Steps between C-alpha positions, in 0.01 A plus 500: 500500500501276194761227537687384190439135423798269537623291205344177625153644439546528125250292301476401133283691257178312424511314169498165328228308319340347809499829691307660214263202478414535868455876458267448205294239681449730798402792277270294276302373795469841666683390816718673755820354637677596820818475293404820322283673762758463779793563266667171589871487414473135394248548221752427228616174660156373605315587181792377296461161666120496473406596856266783585311620808142596420341792685127448530214716629619810316802721529392737778560412865259628765787516752841579360827477690797739500718261307259368237485615138154362430242777456279588793154646534135396453491168322196584288258224420448131574751233395498405131328158492701398190839587649570154652437334164725754324780426746464127424499555123801725526685244714424232243623715214827573687548130579571575867601240753446727801228765516508765771177693570491807722276798533456854617324533835124544453346610828193612302400138426305292756749211475802718418522322165558152640241352261691634204817329622310171540344520155836581340651190664212288371531642149873420486427153635260455208775528242596186311857540621470688825793659677571539868307787654639736760290779654623812677198644679404794719453438873201264470382312808201286583251438221698694242814301565299175497360595157850528355645189666202280407580568132832318556794732419838323505658790693337758721697822546435806707772755575588657832697740272720664766615437856252564780637839611473648149151368426302798635714747302525317167184291464147636475339544848252220428788251472648349815818296546326273748192460278727397213662236722154379596401467135801285432450290811134443410598389147778274622263351752277391212791322330610775261857526380557858615737771387581856610735782409694770681641809329838619617675833478218710653662560840486161671792342687617141485353403837160620389522288183594195706207566735265520199640169378423342839148636485444362152630156595273499804212575263592194291648681200723271292618726217674827585583777253743782576557782251634851468250782505529724195328842505257500207456883482614806695159504669561164666708404806871563433753219526682504832772253399601274210599167649786323320456144371703352785255649754217317326705179500553537874129550564410207273720276710336630816162418348603144411633457856156595627336223303355666190468240226613754239651849522523725194723795590672759284492863398264435206293220653126567525204307647400337174854462369574166328758389757254291707328317214728197496455460872120522471497240222707262716280555804187427304655181362638394842278658772661283772810721474335774696137479597193497282446765234156610389305227327563510128176458311434472131 
């Protein structure tokens, strides 16, 4: 059954001079953005304010989850060695203050693409006026995770995506809820400012969300993102429930009570949504407020 979207999920039509400037910059440099590939509902707002999330390592995921709009299948070919430099040039042209870099999952690569993340961070750091860099990675551990963290991202994000019970049904079998927690704990243990996201409206209950919050706090996650799942096509997992804004407000308060430094919660909030940027800027300027973020190099 296809559920009709409630009025609070209406978004503005993309437009405006800065939106079109960002769109041209992405197209001119031959880049992909998760804004477009994942059909993000906040594209108008984020691009209109000069924020974009770059999707590196191609646009085909070797896994593919039941909720994700990004294309899936054989990735086809090695990483483009010029892509990190193109991301940096595009970020400079957009005049971004906060660059988010994510990727498809590339199980065909020996390092899963971790080297491409690290080189993208270094290229952005090489800009004359370099922005903050946030990465949202696959489930890297060990050497691959070390490769990314040694490049010095300001924020390290990895998503558990859904509550533990729903993970086997909605995420690809190679993903694991406990492995995702281990990724975040390993990153936090190395001093990273960590972030994770949970999608709601796919059949979870409140107690399960609270349990996931407790797990994320135990793993050292400081930034929590809660958003409404929106079915990208009829071939994807259907929406079980549209949570009203007051339900998100209630969960945000529960997150703050559990000690998260920042909670971004709302029907249209997504992992790389702009809501946490002011918090990240403050934490980098005043690390004593809540632990040590990743070293900022440049």
